[in-house]
C-alpha positions in Angstrom: -45.9 -21.7 -5.4 -43.3 -19.1 -3.6 -41.3 -19.4 -0.6 -42.3 -18.1 2.6 -39.7 -16.1 4.7 -40.7 -15.9 8.1 -44.2 -15.3 8.7 -45.0 -12.1 7.1 -43.2 -12.5 3.6 -43.2 -14.7 0.5 -40.2 -15.1 -2.0 -41.5 -15.5 -5.3 -38.1 -15.2 -7.8 -34.6 -14.5 -7.5 -33.7 -11.4 -9.0 -29.7 -11.6 -8.5 -26.8 -13.5 -6.5 -23.8 -12.8 -4.8 -21.2 -14.2 -2.2 -23.4 -13.5 0.8 -26.9 -15.1 -0.6 -29.5 -14.4 -2.8 -31.7 -11.8 -3.8 -35.7 -12.5 -4.2 -38.4 -10.4 -5.3 -41.1 -10.6 -2.2 -44.0 -9.5 -1.2 -44.9 -8.6 2.3 -48.0 -7.0 4.2 -47.0 -3.4 2.6 -46.5 -4.9 -0.7 -43.4 -5.8 -3.0 -39.9 -5.8 -1.4 -36.5 -7.3 -2.3 -35.4 -9.9 0.2 -31.7 -10.9 0.6 -31.8 -14.4 1.8 -28.1 -15.4 3.1 -26.4 -18.4 2.6 -27.8 -21.2 4.6 -24.0 -21.9 6.5 -24.2 -18.1 7.7 -27.9 -18.8 9.5 -26.4 -21.8 11.4 -23.7 -19.9 12.9 -25.0 -18.7 16.1 -22.5 -15.9 17.0 -23.7 -14.4 13.2 -27.0 -14.7 14.2 -26.4 -12.9 17.2 -25.1 -10.0 15.6 -27.4 -9.9 13.6 -30.0 -9.1 16.0 -27.7 -7.0 17.5 -27.4 -5.0 14.2 -30.9 -4.6 13.6 -32.1 -1.3 15.6 -29.1 0.6 13.4 -30.1 -1.1 10.0 -33.9 -0.3 10.6 -33.2 3.3 11.8 -31.1 4.4 8.2 -33.6 6.0 6.5 -32.5 8.1 3.8 -33.6 9.0 0.0 -30.0 7.7 -1.3 -30.1 4.5 1.0 -32.2 1.6 0.0 -34.0 1.1 3.2 -34.3 -2.0 5.6 -37.8 -2.7 6.7 -36.9 -5.8 8.5 -34.8 -8.6 9.5 -36.1 -12.3 9.9 -34.6 -15.1 11.9 -36.5 -18.1 11.1 -35.1 -21.5 11.1 -32.6 -21.6 8.5 -33.3 -18.5 7.3 -31.7 -15.2 7.8 -32.4 -12.5 5.6 -33.0 -8.4 5.0 -36.5 -7.3 3.7 -35.0 -4.4 1.7 -37.0 -1.6 -0.4 -37.3 -2.5 -4.2 -36.0 -0.3 -6.5 -36.7 -0.6 -10.1 -33.8 -0.3 -12.2 -30.4 -2.0 -12.4 -27.1 -1.9 -10.9 -24.1 0.6 -11.9 -22.3 -2.8 -12.6 -24.6 -3.7 -15.3 -24.6 0.1 -16.7 -20.9 -0.2 -16.4 -20.2 -3.2 -18.3 -22.9 -1.9 -21.4 -21.5 1.2 -21.3 -17.9 0.6 -20.7 -17.5 4.0 -19.2 -19.9 6.9 -18.5 -19.6 10.8 -19.7 -18.2 12.9 -16.4 -20.9 14.8 -15.5 -23.3 11.4 -15.1 -20.8 9.9 -13.4 -20.1 12.5 -11.2 -23.5 12.8 -10.1 -24.0 9.4 -9.6 -21.0 9.2 -6.9 -22.2 12.3 -5.4 -25.3 10.6 -4.8 -24.0 7.5 -2.9 -21.8 9.8 -1.2 -24.9 11.4 0.5 -26.3 8.2 1.4 -22.4 7.3 3.1 -22.8 10.9 5.0 -26.3 9.8 6.6 -24.8 6.2 7.4 -21.2 7.8 8.7 -23.7 9.8 11.0 -25.6 7.3 11.9 -22.2 5.3 13.0 -22.4 2.9 10.3 -19.5 2.1 8.0 -20.7 0.1 4.9 -17.4 -1.5 4.1 -18.2 -2.6 0.6 -18.8 -0.1 -1.7 -18.4 -1.5 -5.4 -20.6 -0.3 -8.4 -22.5 -3.9 -7.9 -23.6 -2.3 -4.6 -25.2 0.7 -6.4 -28.5 0.7 -7.4 -29.8 3.0 -10.3 -33.9 4.2 -10.0 -34.7 3.5 -13.6 -38.5 4.8 -12.4 -37.1 8.1 -10.9 -36.4 11.7 -12.4 -33.3 12.3 -14.5 -30.6 14.0 -13.1 -27.1 15.9 -14.6 -26.2 14.3 -17.8 -29.4 12.0 -18.0 -28.3 9.8 -14.6 -31.2 8.2 -12.9 -30.8 8.7 -9.2 -28.3 6.0 -7.8 -28.9 4.2 -3.9 -26.3 2.2 -2.0 -27.6 -1.2 -0.8 -26.2 -4.0 1.4 -25.5 -1.6 4.5 -24.4 -3.8 7.4 -23.7 -7.2 5.6 -19.5 -7.3 6.0 -20.5 -5.9 9.4 -22.6 -8.6 10.3 -20.8 -11.4 8.3 -17.4 -10.5 9.8 -15.9 -11.6 13.2 -12.9 -12.1 14.6 -13.0 -15.9 13.7 -14.0 -15.3 10.3 -11.1 -12.7 9.6 -8.5 -14.9 11.2 -9.9 -17.1 8.6 -9.9 -15.0 5.7 -7.8 -12.5 6.6 -9.5 -9.5 4.5 -13.1 -8.9 4.0 -14.0 -7.2 0.9 -13.5 -6.7 -2.8 -9.7 -6.4 -3.9 -10.3 -3.5 -6.1 -11.8 -1.3 -3.8 -9.8 -2.1 -0.6 -8.4 1.0 1.2 -4.6 0.5 2.4 -5.5 0.3 5.8 -7.6 -2.3 5.5 -4.6 -4.2 3.8 -2.5 -3.3 6.8 -4.9 -4.9 9.3 -6.6 -1.8 10.7 -10.3 -1.4 11.6 -12.2 -0.2 8.9 -13.6 3.5 9.5 -15.5 5.9 7.6 -12.7 6.5 5.5 -12.4 3.1 4.0 -15.9 4.3 2.2 -14.5 7.3 0.7 -11.5 5.5 -0.7 -13.8 2.6 -2.5 -15.8 5.5 -3.5 -13.5 7.7 -5.3 -12.2 4.5 -6.4 -15.6 3.4 -8.4 -15.4 7.1 -9.4 -12.1 6.9 -11.5 -13.5 3.4 -12.8 -16.7 5.2 -14.2 -14.5 7.7 -15.9 -11.7 5.6 -17.0 -13.5 2.4 -17.6 -10.8 0.1 -15.3 -10.1 0.8 -11.7 -6.8 2.7 -10.6 -4.8 -0.4 -9.0 -7.2 -3.3 -10.6 -5.7 -6.2 -12.7 -4.0 -9.6 -12.4 -3.4 -12.0 -9.4 -5.7 -10.4 -6.3 -2.2 -10.3 -3.9 -0.7 -7.9 -6.8 -3.5 -5.7 -6.3 -3.8 -5.6 -2.9 0.0 -4.1 -2.9 -0.7 -1.7 -5.9 -3.2 0.0 -2.8 -0.3 0.4 -0.2 2.4 1.3 -2.7 1.7 2.7 -5.9 0.4 6.7 -6.8 -2.4 7.0 -8.9 -2.2 7.2 -12.6 -3.7 10.5 -13.7 -6.6 10.8 -16.3 -6.3 13.1 -19.0 -9.7 15.3 -20.1 -10.7 16.5 -16.4 -10.6 19.7 -14.8 -7.5 19.8 -12.3 -10.2 20.4 -9.3 -11.8 17.2 -10.1 -8.5 15.6 -10.0 -7.5 16.8 -7.0 -10.4 15.5 -5.0 -10.3 12.3 -6.5 -6.3 11.7 -5.4 -7.3 13.4 -2.1 -10.1 10.9 -1.3 -7.5 7.9 -2.7 -4.8 9.3 -0.1 -3.2 6.3 1.5 -3.6 7.9 4.6 -7.4 7.8 6.2 -7.2 11.6 7.9 -6.4 13.2 4.5 -9.5 11.7 2.8 -12.5 14.0 2.6 -15.8 13.4 4.8 -18.8 12.1 2.9 -21.0 15.4 3.4 -17.9 17.6 2.2 -17.5 15.0 -0.7 -21.0 15.1 -2.1 -20.8 19.1 -1.5 -17.8 19.5 -3.6 -18.6 16.7 -6.6 -21.5 19.1 -7.2 -19.7 22.0 -7.1 -18.3 20.2 -10.7 -21.2 19.4 -12.5 -21.8 23.1 -14.5 -17.9 22.2 -15.5 -18.8 18.8 -16.8 -21.9 19.8 -18.8 -21.7 17.9 -22.3 -18.3 16.5 -21.9 -18.2 13.5 -23.3 -16.7 9.9 -22.1 -13.0 10.1 -21.8 -10.8 8.4 -24.4 -8.3 6.4 -22.0 -5.4 4.0 -22.8 -6.6 1.2 -21.1 -3.5 -0.8 -19.6 -2.2 -3.9 -20.9 -4.5 -6.7 -18.7 -2.5 -9.9 -20.0 0.5 -8.1 -19.5 -0.1 -7.0 -15.8 -1.5 -10.7 -15.4 1.7 -12.1 -16.6 3.8 -10.1 -13.9 1.7 -10.6 -11.2 2.0 -14.8 -11.9 5.5 -14.0 -12.0 6.0 -12.7 -9.0 3.7 -15.1 -7.1 4.4 -18.6 -9.3 8.2 -19.9 -10.0 6.5 -22.4 -12.6 5.1 -22.0 -16.3 1.8 -21.7 -16.5 -0.5 -22.5 -19.3 -2.9 -20.1 -18.8 -2.8 -16.3 -17.0 -4.4 -16.1 -13.8 -7.9 -14.4 -13.7 -8.8 -11.4 -11.9 -10.0 -12.4 -8.9 -11.6 -10.9 -5.7 -11.1 -11.6 -2.2 -14.3 -13.4 -0.7 -16.7 -11.5 1.4 -17.3 -14.1 3.1 -15.9 -18.1 3.9 -15.9 -20.4 1.1 -15.9 -17.9 -2.0 -12.6 -18.1 -4.1 -9.2 -18.2 -1.9 -7.3 -15.3 -2.3 -3.9 -14.1 -1.6 -3.9 -11.6 1.5 0.2 -11.8 1.9 0.9 -8.4 3.7 4.7 -9.0 3.6 5.6 -6.6 0.7 3.0 -3.6 2.0 4.7 -0.5 3.2 3.3 1.9 6.0 0.7 4.0 5.0 1.7 8.2 4.4 0.0 11.3 3.4 0.5 12.3 -0.4 3.5 14.4 -1.9 2.8 17.7 -3.3 3.4 16.0 -6.4 0.9 13.4 -6.2 -2.0 16.1 -5.9 -0.9 17.6 -9.0 -3.0 17.4 -12.0 -4.6 19.2 -14.9 -7.1 19.4 -17.5 -4.9 17.7 -19.6 -3.4 15.2 -17.8 -0.6 12.5 -18.3 -2.4 9.4 -17.6 -0.7 8.0 -21.0 2.2 9.1 -22.6 1.3 9.1 -26.4 2.8 6.5 -28.9 2.0 5.1 -32.5 -0.9 2.1 -32.5 0.5 -1.3 -31.3 3.8 0.3 -29.9 4.6 -0.5 -25.9 3.7 1.9 -23.5 7.2 2.7 -21.7 7.0 1.8 -17.9 3.8 -0.4 -18.5 3.8 -4.3 -17.4 4.4 -5.0 -20.6 7.4 -2.8 -21.2 8.6 -4.2 -18.1 7.8 -7.8 -19.3 9.5 -7.1 -22.8 12.2 -6.2 -21.0 12.5 -8.7 -18.7 12.7 -11.3 -22.0 15.5 -9.3 -23.8 17.5 -9.5 -20.5 17.5 -12.9 -21.0 17.7 -13.8 -24.7 21.0 -11.0 -24.6 22.3 -13.1 -21.7 21.5 -16.5 -23.7 23.3 -14.7 -26.9 26.2 -13.6 -24.8 27.0 -17.1 -23.8 26.2 -18.7 -27.5 28.6 -16.1 -28.7 31.4 -16.6 -26.0 30.8 -20.4 -27.1 31.3 -19.6 -30.9 34.3 -17.4 -30.4 35.9 -20.4 -28.4 34.9 -23.0 -31.0 36.4 -21.0 -33.9 39.8 -20.7 -31.7 40.3 -24.5 -31.2 39.3 -25.5 -34.8 42.1 -22.7 -36.0 44.5 -23.8 -33.6 43.5 -27.6 -34.0 44.1 -26.8 -38.2 47.6 -25.5 -37.7 48.7 -29.1 -35.7 47.4 -30.8 -38.7 49.1 -32.7 -40.9 50.3 -30.1 -44.4 50.2 -33.3 -46.4 46.4 -33.9 -45.5 43.4 -32.6 -47.6 41.6 -29.4 -46.5 38.1 -30.4 -46.6 37.0 -28.1 -44.6 35.1 -25.9 -48.2 34.8 -29.1 -49.7 31.4 -31.2 -50.5 31.8 -34.8 -48.9 33.4 -37.5 -50.8 30.2 -39.9 -53.1 30.5 -43.1 -51.9 
């Protein structure tokens, strides 16, 4: 027995769950659909329901081949739902977890599709605000593209905007997922189209490397890296592609490309990437990053390292550290940051098991060595003092007394 959603739709089975709600396989007047049913506490928020209705026209008008279309928005009692196209396939996160990293040609083709979707949305005045692999669907029934990639479609348009409001923003500080948040959002500026470009460039970096450029450790540390750190180059990709990525990961929003420009320039790179295998990249020391991030935020010892977290998209999810005290202002990238090569320097060569200089593990090891040397110095100073006292006390002792320092204790 299905669950009725409004008067026109029936939800049959759950396809997936997210922080904002549950996606169901449903049926409508025109056939199968996907129904995203938002959480009940959101449906009871009258402010959100009002925003939901206001955004209806914009979301329904967003029609593009690379966008998962929205057919209807349903407000019925405790039900608040988006009725969308049903895509027969999987999401990009699932593929990434299975393959770890993608061949550059396939990765660039997928990201170019998503850039097309963003170009259409931005032209309609819609900012996605939550671009990440979970929100990219791969149509397994569509024709194969460059590198054997399936057509990519972007979904969940408008969800972040619907849920966000001044009251909710004050409560949660930041809305989004830490690994993909643009610096200007962390700094408290209003989200513009450039935040989607930054997030998409982060997704491309992750597809190529197997990890995001600023991820790992405590969410507060991740947010800080977005604002303060320079992206580490990836070895083995053409210089033109690397410069595209760095430009789209620029701290200053005005330095980034527009979505249409990014899509076109990514497709220009596809012939150079044909047949190139997945990159062999030295992954960062996740455990050491977690140790370092925890040491920065927690003075007390801990039993287990903190897990890599996410800033909640909506209230009620895992709390996050959105401390902005350590953040610096945005800046335009320097020329050396835009430099890269076909054989970049993402990780210095090292022997197996050796610690990479400058890595989190290297810095943690250096701190431990400083502590060890400090303790050793104290012990050495105490030993020298004790030896001097012992020698002096021996000179002052009775000459007739026996010297037992090198003899065994008397047998009783």
